[in-house]
N, C-alpha and C positions, 0 to 999 in steps of 0.2 A: 504494500500500500504506500503510495506517494505521500510524503508529509505535506500538509496544507500550510502554505506560507502566509495565509491570512488569519491563522489562529493566533490569538493573543496569549501571552503567558498567563498561567493561573496566578491567583493572588498569593499562593504559597511560594511562588518563585521569589528568591532573594532579590532579584533585580526589580521587582514590582514597586517597592517603596520609593526608591529614588526616581524611577520613571514617573510614578504617579505625581510626585512633587514637581518635577519638571513640567509635566503636562498641565498641572494646575497653574503654573506660572505662565506658560505660553498660551494657555486657553482661557486666561482670566478675561474679565469684561473688557479691559482696555489694552491689554498687551499686544494683540494682533493689530489694532489700529495704530499704536505707537510704532511698532515694527514697520508697518506699511508706510507710514509717513517718513520714517528714517531711511527707508529704502530709496526714497527719491533723492535725499541729500541730508547732510548733517543739519541739525536744527537746534535753536536755543529753546529753553524751557517755555518762555512766553509764546514763541511761535508755535510750538507743539500744542500748547493749551488752546490757542486761538484756532488753529487749523483743525484740531480734532473736534472741538466744540462739545459742550455738555459735560466735560470732565472737570472735576474740582481740582484745586491745587493739591489738596491732600492725596487724592487718588492718583494724580499724575506723578507726584513725588514718590509715593509708595510703589507704583508700577515701574517707574524708571529704576529705582533702587533694586527691586527684585530682578529686573532684566540685567542690570549691571552685576549683581551678585552672581548670576548664572552665566556670566561671560558673554551675553548677547548684545549688550550695549556698552559703549565706552563714554565716559564723562570726561571732557577736556576743559580745564579751567585756564583761561588766558589772564595773566596778572595785569589787568588794567583797572582803572577806577571808573565806574564800578566794575567788579570782576565779571568777565564774560565766560559763560558756561555753555558749551556746545555738547550735544549728544549725537553719537553716530553709531551705526551698526558695526560690530566687530566682524572679523572674518567668520567666526562661528555663527553670529547673528545672521549673516548673509546666507548661510546654509539653510536657514529656516524659511527663506522666501519661496523655494520650490514646493515644499509641503503646504505652505500657506496658499500658494496659487492653486495647487491641486484641490485643497479643501474649498476654496472659493469657487472654483470651477464646478465642483460637485454641488455646492449650495445653489448656484445659479441654475444648473441643469435640473435640479430636483425641487426647486422652489414651489412649483405648481402642485406637485405630488404631496409635498409637506403641507401646503395650504389646504388641500383636500382632506388630508388625514386630520388636521386640526379641526376643520369644520365638522367632519364626521364624529370626532371625539366629543366636541361641544354639544352636538345634537343628541348623541347617545347619553351624555351626562344630564342634559336637561330632561330628556325623556325618563331617565331613571329617577330623577329627583321628583317628578310628578307622580311616579308609581309608589314611592316610599310612604309607608304609613306615618302619620304624625307621631312624634314621641309622646308618651303618656304624660299627663300633667303632674307636676310635682306637688 
């Protein structure tokens, strides 16, 4: 029997913990947007905040620190007054662009199917809610 290359390791696999942590970082709410913006060119903090839109200063700071901690983003401080801080992708961060593009392509290709599944789920949930008996009075 040929091994299936699409089977993910089990949770008992020792590699699962570190991989899960890394996937939590790159899959967080803001990380992919930050990486996508940095793929275009290095950017300053305020430029990232403005171009991403909707992200708080606290969330942007936390996400950039997490990406920097994992070696995906580099923070460069230029000693001028006021100090200039630029963020750019590291070579490791650039390797994330291919998988991000693949995931984005998948999302675009399957957007309609996902929308139909969501609508079907909502319809089923609403129908089930109308069939449930009311809870007994207290």
